[in-house]
C-alpha positions in Angstrom: 11.9 -1.3 -28.1 10.6 -1.5 -24.5 11.7 -4.3 -22.2 9.3 -7.2 -21.5 8.4 -5.7 -18.1 7.7 -2.3 -19.7 5.3 -3.9 -22.3 3.4 -5.7 -19.6 3.0 -2.6 -17.5 1.9 -0.5 -20.6 -1.3 -2.5 -20.7 -3.6 -1.7 -17.8 -4.4 -4.6 -15.5 -8.0 -5.9 -15.3 -10.1 -4.1 -12.6 -10.5 -4.4 -9.7 -6.8 -4.7 -8.7 -5.1 -4.3 -5.4 -1.5 -3.1 -5.0 0.2 -3.7 -1.7 3.8 -4.3 -0.6 3.5 -8.1 -0.1 7.1 -8.6 1.2 6.9 -5.8 3.7 3.5 -7.0 4.8 4.8 -10.5 5.3 7.8 -9.4 7.3 5.7 -7.1 9.5 2.9 -9.6 10.2 5.3 -12.5 10.7 7.5 -10.4 13.0 4.4 -9.3 14.9 3.3 -12.9 15.4 6.8 -13.9 16.6 7.2 -10.9 18.8 3.8 -11.6 20.5 4.6 -15.3 21.0 8.0 -14.6 22.4 6.9 -11.9 24.9 3.9 -14.0 26.0 6.1 -17.0 26.5 8.6 -14.9 28.5 5.7 -13.6 30.6 4.4 -17.1 31.3 7.7 -18.8 31.9 9.4 -16.3 34.2 9.0 -17.8 37.7 9.4 -14.8 40.0 7.0 -12.2 38.6 3.6 -11.2 39.8 0.4 -11.6 37.8 0.2 -7.8 37.1 3.8 -8.0 35.6 2.8 -11.0 33.5 -0.2 -9.1 32.2 2.0 -6.0 31.4 4.2 -8.2 29.3 1.3 -9.6 27.4 -0.4 -6.1 26.9 3.0 -4.7 25.7 3.3 -7.6 23.2 -0.3 -6.9 22.0 0.4 -3.2 21.6 3.6 -3.8 19.6 1.9 -6.4 17.5 -1.0 -3.9 16.8 1.5 -1.3 15.7 3.0 -3.7 13.2 -0.4 -4.6 11.9 -1.1 -0.9 11.4 2.2 -0.6 9.5 1.0 -3.5 7.2 -2.3 -1.8 6.2 -1.2 0.3 3.2 -2.7 -0.6 -0.1 -4.0 0.9 -3.3 -7.3 -0.5 -4.7 -8.3 0.5 -8.2 -11.8 -0.4 -9.5 -14.1 0.9 -12.2 -15.2 4.0 -10.4 -11.8 5.1 -9.0 -8.9 4.5 -6.6 -8.9 3.9 -2.8 -5.7 4.7 -1.1 -5.3 3.2 2.4 -2.3 4.4 4.3 -1.3 3.6 7.9 -3.9 5.6 9.8 -6.4 6.6 7.1 -7.7 6.3 3.6 -9.0 8.3 0.8 -11.3 7.6 -2.1 -10.4 9.2 -5.4 -12.3 9.4 -8.7 -10.2 8.7 -11.7 -10.5 12.3 -12.9 -8.9 13.5 -9.7 -5.6 11.7 -10.4 -3.4 13.6 -12.9 -0.1 11.7 -12.5 1.5 8.7 -10.8 5.0 9.4 -9.6 7.7 7.0 -8.3 11.0 8.8 -8.6 14.4 7.4 -7.5 14.7 7.8 -3.7 10.9 8.1 -3.1 9.7 5.9 -0.3 6.4 5.3 -2.0 4.3 6.4 -4.9 2.9 9.9 -5.0 -0.3 10.8 -6.8 -0.6 14.3 -8.2 -4.2 15.4 -7.8 -6.4 17.8 -9.7 -6.7 20.1 -6.7 -2.9 20.9 -6.9 -1.9 18.6 -4.0 -0.1 15.3 -3.9 -1.2 12.2 -2.0 1.2 9.5 -0.7 0.1 6.0 -1.8 2.1 3.9 0.6 0.6 0.7 -0.9 3.3 0.9 -3.6 6.7 1.2 -2.0 10.1 0.0 -3.2 11.5 -0.9 0.2 11.9 -4.7 0.0 10.6 -5.3 -3.5 11.8 -2.5 -5.8 11.0 -4.2 -9.1 7.5 -5.1 -7.9 6.9 -1.5 -6.9 8.1 -0.2 -10.2 5.8 -2.6 -12.0 2.9 -1.7 -9.8 3.5 2.1 -10.3 3.6 1.6 -14.1 0.4 -0.5 -13.9 -1.4 2.2 -11.9 0.0 4.9 -14.3 -1.4 2.9 -17.2 -4.8 2.7 -15.6 -4.8 6.4 -14.9 -3.8 7.2 -18.5 -6.4 4.7 -19.9 -9.2 6.3 -17.8 -8.2 9.8 -18.8 -8.2 8.8 -22.5 -11.6 7.2 -22.1 -13.0 10.3 -20.4 -11.6 12.5 -23.2 -13.3 10.2 -25.8 -16.6 10.4 -24.0 -16.3 14.2 -23.7 -15.5 14.4 -27.5 -18.5 12.4 -28.4 -20.8 14.5 -26.2 -19.9 17.7 -28.0 
């Protein structure tokens, strides 16, 4: 008999649904805000530095904060027509039929999607870093969605014949 968490993940969630590493995102965005505030305060409070040096402190703080914001971007959005995978610097839209399997093996840094063209796509929006149980639940939910869509497409194909 499956555990309660397994039963919940076996039923696909309602669409649209967004998966993202909330804990990691909170740490990155919170850390970015604190980093920006501290470096800006240091720049403004140091008495013996020139305006250009103050500006370089603030620009450096903004660049570091921007890097942390980029690291917090990953997400996986599933809707009726397919899945959008947004990673750090880019994203990709997939039709349901393109996704063959959802994998999150022990030691994987994030979910990998096996695609119909023979490649795999990293889906960094589901990562076990700070919230392992949540990542496993999200991976199972996405897997259930992929399996439900594949079954629905097989049923449509069978009725068309």
